[in-house]
C-alpha positions in Angstrom: 107.1 -40.9 152.2 107.5 -42.1 148.7 109.4 -45.2 147.7 112.7 -44.3 148.9 116.0 -47.0 149.6 116.9 -46.7 152.9 119.3 -48.2 155.2 119.6 -49.6 159.4 122.8 -49.1 160.8 123.3 -50.4 164.2 127.3 -49.8 164.6 129.8 -47.4 164.4 132.1 -47.7 161.7 134.8 -45.8 164.3 134.5 -47.9 166.7 133.2 -51.9 165.3 135.5 -53.7 162.5 134.2 -53.3 159.3 133.5 -57.6 159.2 131.6 -57.0 162.3 129.7 -54.3 161.1 125.4 -54.9 161.2 122.9 -53.2 158.9 119.7 -53.5 156.7 118.6 -52.3 153.4 115.2 -52.0 152.2 112.6 -49.5 150.4 109.5 -48.1 151.8 106.1 -48.9 150.9 103.3 -46.9 151.8 100.9 -50.1 150.7 99.9 -53.1 151.7 102.3 -55.7 151.0 102.7 -59.2 151.0 105.7 -61.3 152.1 107.6 -63.5 150.0 110.8 -65.5 150.4 112.5 -63.0 148.6 110.9 -59.9 150.4 110.1 -59.6 154.0 108.3 -57.0 155.9 109.6 -55.1 158.5 107.5 -52.2 160.1 109.8 -49.0 161.6 107.7 -47.7 164.9 106.4 -43.8 164.2 107.5 -41.4 166.9 109.8 -38.3 167.2 113.4 -37.8 165.5 116.2 -35.7 164.3 117.7 -35.7 161.6 120.4 -34.2 159.1 120.1 -34.1 155.4 123.9 -34.6 153.1 123.9 -34.3 149.6 127.8 -35.4 149.1 129.5 -38.6 150.3 132.4 -36.0 151.6 129.1 -34.9 154.3 128.4 -38.4 155.9 130.8 -38.6 158.8 130.7 -34.6 159.4 126.3 -35.2 159.0 126.4 -37.9 161.3 128.9 -35.4 163.8 126.9 -33.0 164.1 123.9 -35.1 165.1 125.6 -36.4 167.7 127.0 -33.3 168.4 123.1 -32.0 168.9 121.7 -35.0 170.4 124.4 -35.2 173.7 123.9 -30.4 173.4 120.1 -31.2 174.2 120.5 -34.2 176.4 118.3 -36.2 173.9 117.9 -40.7 174.5 117.9 -42.1 171.0 117.5 -45.6 169.9 121.0 -47.6 169.3 120.5 -47.4 165.6 120.5 -44.6 162.8 118.5 -45.1 160.1 119.8 -43.3 156.8 116.8 -42.2 153.4 118.1 -42.1 150.4 115.9 -40.0 148.2 117.6 -40.0 144.7 117.8 -43.4 143.1 120.6 -41.7 140.5 123.9 -43.7 141.8 125.6 -40.2 140.5 123.8 -37.8 143.1 123.5 -38.3 146.8 120.8 -37.0 148.5 120.2 -38.5 151.9 119.0 -37.7 155.5 120.1 -39.5 158.8 117.1 -39.9 161.5 118.6 -40.8 164.8 114.7 -42.0 166.8 114.2 -40.4 170.2 113.2 -42.3 172.8 110.7 -40.9 175.6 
């Protein structure tokens, strides 16, 4: 993995009021990292995931819906959060992937 931005989202925005939504943002690091008061380290456990990629903001809800349908059809059990990885640092380019971690 590279130094990509990411978001961890704990709530469904279709079910939870905007002022109650919980999320975290960060950047992936692959080298040793020293925490500071301003920057904290959080380890995301390795494991299996299902994912879908989207390339426009209009595709984000259809991407989540397709992922949810796949998870339901395959009867997979997943963590309660989703992870979005942002592959472009250019604000004019949308290139992101949604991951749902599978619970064995």
